[in-house]
C-alpha positions as CSV (number, residue, x, y, z in Angstrom):
1,M,6.2,-5.4,-46.5
2,T,6.3,-9.1,-46.8
3,E,4.1,-11.3,-44.7
4,R,7.1,-12.7,-42.9
5,K,8.3,-9.2,-42.0
6,E,4.8,-8.4,-40.8
7,Q,4.7,-11.4,-38.6
8,I,8.2,-10.8,-37.1
9,L,7.5,-7.1,-36.5
10,E,4.2,-8.1,-34.7
11,Y,6.0,-10.6,-32.5
12,V,8.8,-8.1,-31.6
13,I,6.1,-5.6,-30.5
14,M,4.1,-8.2,-28.6
15,E,7.3,-9.4,-26.8
16,Y,8.4,-5.9,-26.1
17,I,5.0,-5.0,-24.6
18,R,5.2,-8.2,-22.5
19,T,8.7,-7.7,-21.2
20,A,9.7,-4.1,-21.7
21,Q,13.1,-5.4,-22.8
22,P,14.9,-5.3,-26.2
23,V,14.0,-8.4,-28.2
24,S,16.5,-10.7,-29.8
25,S,16.2,-13.2,-32.7
26,F,16.8,-16.1,-30.2
27,Q,14.1,-14.8,-28.0
28,L,11.6,-14.7,-30.8
29,L,12.5,-18.2,-32.0
30,K,12.1,-19.6,-28.5
31,Q,8.9,-17.7,-27.5
32,Y,6.9,-18.1,-30.7
33,N,8.4,-21.3,-32.2
34,L,8.9,-19.6,-35.6
35,P,9.5,-21.9,-38.6
36,Y,12.6,-19.8,-39.6
37,S,16.3,-20.1,-38.7
38,S,17.9,-17.7,-36.3
39,A,19.9,-16.2,-39.1
40,T,16.8,-15.6,-41.2
41,I,15.1,-13.8,-38.2
42,R,18.3,-11.7,-37.6
43,N,18.3,-10.6,-41.3
44,E,14.6,-9.6,-41.1
45,L,15.2,-7.7,-37.9
46,Y,18.1,-5.9,-39.6
47,E,15.9,-4.9,-42.6
48,L,13.1,-3.8,-40.3
49,E,15.6,-1.6,-38.5
50,Q,16.9,-0.2,-41.8
51,D,13.3,0.6,-42.8
52,G,12.6,2.5,-39.6
53,Y,10.3,0.0,-37.9
54,L,12.7,-1.1,-35.2
55,G,15.6,0.5,-33.3
56,Q,18.5,-0.5,-31.1
57,L,19.3,1.1,-27.7
58,H,22.9,-0.4,-28.0
59,T,24.7,-2.1,-30.8
60,S,24.9,-5.4,-28.9
61,S,21.3,-5.3,-27.7
62,G,18.0,-6.6,-29.2
63,R,15.5,-4.5,-31.1
64,V,12.8,-2.2,-29.8
65,P,9.8,-0.8,-31.7
66,T,9.9,2.7,-33.1
67,D,7.0,5.0,-33.4
68,R,6.7,3.9,-37.1
69,G,6.7,0.3,-36.0
70,Y,3.9,0.9,-33.5
71,R,1.9,2.8,-36.1
72,H,2.2,-0.1,-38.6
73,Y,1.3,-2.6,-35.9
74,V,-1.8,-0.6,-34.9
75,N,-2.9,0.0,-38.5
76,R,-2.7,-3.8,-39.1
77,L,-4.7,-4.4,-36.0
78,L,-7.4,-2.0,-37.1
79,A,-7.6,-3.9,-40.4
80,R,-8.3,-7.2,-38.5
81,Q,-11.8,-6.3,-37.3
82,E,-12.5,-9.8,-36.0
83,L,-9.7,-9.6,-33.5
84,L,-10.8,-6.2,-32.4
85,R,-14.4,-7.4,-32.0
86,Q,-13.2,-10.2,-29.8
87,Y,-11.3,-7.8,-27.5
88,A,-14.3,-5.4,-27.6
89,T,-16.6,-8.2,-26.4
90,V,-14.3,-9.0,-23.5
91,A,-14.0,-5.4,-22.6
92,H,-17.7,-4.9,-22.7
93,K,-18.2,-7.9,-20.4
94,L,-15.6,-6.5,-18.0
95,M,-17.3,-3.1,-17.9
96,D,-20.7,-4.7,-17.3
97,D,-19.2,-6.8,-14.5
98,L,-17.4,-3.7,-13.1
99,N,-20.6,-1.6,-13.2
100,R,-22.6,-4.4,-11.5
101,M,-20.0,-4.7,-8.8
102,N,-19.9,-1.0,-8.2
103,E,-23.7,-1.0,-7.8
104,I,-23.6,-3.9,-5.4
105,H,-20.8,-2.3,-3.4
106,I,-22.8,0.9,-3.1
107,Q,-25.9,-1.1,-2.0
108,L,-23.8,-3.1,0.5
109,K,-22.2,0.0,2.0
110,Q,-25.6,1.7,2.3
111,L,-27.0,-1.4,4.1
112,L,-24.1,-1.5,6.5
113,T,-24.4,2.2,7.2
114,S,-28.1,1.7,8.1
115,I,-27.4,-1.2,10.3
116,A,-24.6,0.6,12.1
117,Q,-26.7,3.7,12.7
118,E,-29.7,1.7,14.0
119,S,-27.6,-0.6,16.2
120,Q,-24.9,1.9,17.2
121,N,-22.4,-0.9,16.6
122,L,-19.8,-1.7,14.0
123,T,-20.9,-3.6,10.9
124,M,-18.7,-5.4,8.4
125,G,-19.8,-6.9,5.1
126,K,-18.2,-9.1,2.4
127,L,-19.3,-10.6,-0.8
128,S,-17.9,-13.8,-2.2
129,S,-14.2,-13.4,-3.1
130,D,-14.3,-9.7,-2.5
131,M,-13.0,-6.9,-0.2
132,V,-14.4,-6.3,3.3
133,F,-16.5,-3.1,3.8
134,E,-17.2,-1.7,7.2
135,E,-19.3,1.1,8.7
136,G,-20.0,2.5,12.2
137,M,-16.5,2.7,13.6
138,S,-17.4,5.9,15.3
139,H,-20.4,4.3,17.0
140,F,-18.3,1.3,18.0
141,L,-15.5,3.4,19.6
142,S,-17.9,5.8,21.3
143,Q,-19.3,3.1,23.5
144,P,-18.7,3.6,27.3
145,Y,-17.2,0.1,27.1
146,F,-14.0,1.7,25.6
147,S,-12.8,3.7,28.6
148,S,-9.1,4.1,27.7
149,M,-6.8,4.6,24.7
150,E,-5.2,1.3,25.4
151,F,-8.6,-0.4,25.0
152,V,-9.2,1.4,21.8
153,R,-5.8,0.3,20.4
154,E,-6.6,-3.3,21.3
155,A,-10.0,-3.0,19.7
156,L,-8.5,-1.7,16.4
157,D,-6.1,-4.6,16.4
158,D,-9.0,-7.0,17.1
159,L,-11.0,-5.6,14.2
160,E,-8.1,-6.0,11.8
161,D,-8.1,-9.7,12.8
162,V,-11.8,-10.0,12.1
163,R,-11.3,-8.6,8.6
164,H,-8.8,-11.3,7.8
165,H,-11.0,-14.1,9.3
166,I,-14.4,-12.9,8.1
167,D,-14.9,-16.0,5.8
168,E,-13.9,-18.3,8.7
169,I,-16.4,-16.6,11.0
170,G,-19.2,-17.1,8.6
171,R,-18.3,-20.6,7.5
172,G,-21.0,-23.2,8.2
173,I,-23.8,-20.7,8.5
174,A,-26.6,-21.4,6.1
175,R,-27.8,-18.6,3.8
176,G,-30.5,-16.6,5.6
177,G,-29.3,-17.8,9.0
178,Y,-27.1,-16.2,11.7
179,E,-25.0,-17.0,14.7
180,L,-24.7,-15.0,17.9
181,Y,-21.4,-15.3,19.8
182,I,-21.2,-13.9,23.3
183,G,-17.7,-13.4,24.6
184,E,-15.9,-16.8,24.9
185,E,-18.4,-18.5,22.6
186,N,-16.6,-16.8,19.7
187,P,-14.2,-19.2,17.9
188,I,-12.0,-16.2,17.0
189,K,-10.1,-15.5,20.2
190,P,-9.6,-11.7,19.8
191,M,-13.4,-11.4,19.4
192,Q,-14.1,-13.0,22.8
193,K,-14.1,-9.5,24.4
194,Y,-17.3,-8.6,22.4
195,S,-20.6,-9.9,21.3
196,V,-20.8,-10.7,17.6
197,I,-23.7,-11.5,15.3
198,V,-22.8,-13.2,12.0
199,G,-25.3,-13.7,9.2
200,R,-25.2,-15.1,5.7
201,C,-27.4,-13.5,3.0
202,D,-28.2,-13.5,-0.6
203,F,-27.1,-10.1,-1.8
204,D,-28.3,-9.5,-5.4
205,G,-27.5,-13.1,-6.3
206,D,-24.2,-13.1,-4.5
207,D,-23.3,-14.9,-1.3
208,G,-22.7,-12.3,1.4
209,T,-21.5,-12.2,5.0
210,I,-22.6,-9.5,7.5
211,V,-21.0,-9.1,10.9
212,M,-22.2,-6.9,13.7
213,I,-19.7,-6.3,16.5
214,G,-20.5,-4.6,19.8
215,P,-20.0,-4.8,23.6
216,K,-21.4,-7.7,25.6
217,S,-23.9,-5.2,26.9
218,M,-25.4,-4.6,23.4
219,Q,-29.2,-4.4,23.0
220,Y,-29.7,-8.0,22.0
221,A,-33.4,-8.0,21.2
222,K,-33.1,-5.0,18.9
223,N,-30.0,-6.2,17.1
224,I,-31.1,-9.8,16.6
225,A,-34.4,-8.5,15.1
226,L,-32.4,-6.1,12.9
227,I,-30.1,-8.8,11.6
228,E,-33.0,-11.3,11.1
229,Y,-34.9,-8.7,9.0
230,V,-31.9,-7.9,6.9
231,L,-31.2,-11.5,6.2
232,N,-34.9,-12.4,5.4
233,P,-36.7,-9.2,4.4
234,D,-39.5,-11.1,2.8
235,N,-40.3,-13.1,5.9
236,E,-44.0,-12.6,6.7
237,T,-43.1,-12.4,10.4
238,Y,-41.9,-8.8,9.8
239,D,-44.8,-7.6,7.6
240,E,-46.7,-4.8,9.2
241,E,-50.2,-5.6,10.2
242,E,-52.9,-4.1,8.1
């Protein structure tokens, strides 16, 4: 196969992978700025079809790769080891990042679970540019504070609002610090029914936000001490006396 046919076949396959639509000579010329005329490209497409590398779904449509065309394309890729090494490097980095994020997420969920169990309140956590995790919903809803199904429904709506505003809630708080909002002190209106402690922490090198939500009758001393320790575990104030 000539180098020109190799190139055109590769572009047809790349374009078909990108669009999942039959590929025309005009499309190739426009997308890849090829140094050939449209007539030349059409002739090459016709010959590639005659040789079994391309097919047509309809006589008036563009070309699509055949199994033989894909095999030729893959074999050519395998022969270009440098390109494969580049993709392998990118894939390796992505997997490393994914594994690291999975480990961080597990650690975050474990931390939130511990806080929720100890405080008997709901806890939420979020890393920078990431999803929101939450633990302790059963603790939160079992509070005597929630005396009716209507109150529970309202609380669930309120918590959904918190998930969407968690970055806003933590904005302006320094890493290692926290804010306690009691009722109407909270800048997020739906949260004014509760007491909320918001802290910012360094979580394995990432900037994290932790939110504890409970009734206004929560155990403040216990919960504040808990959050302070989580945010600053190396603080000598919390070291046990020898």
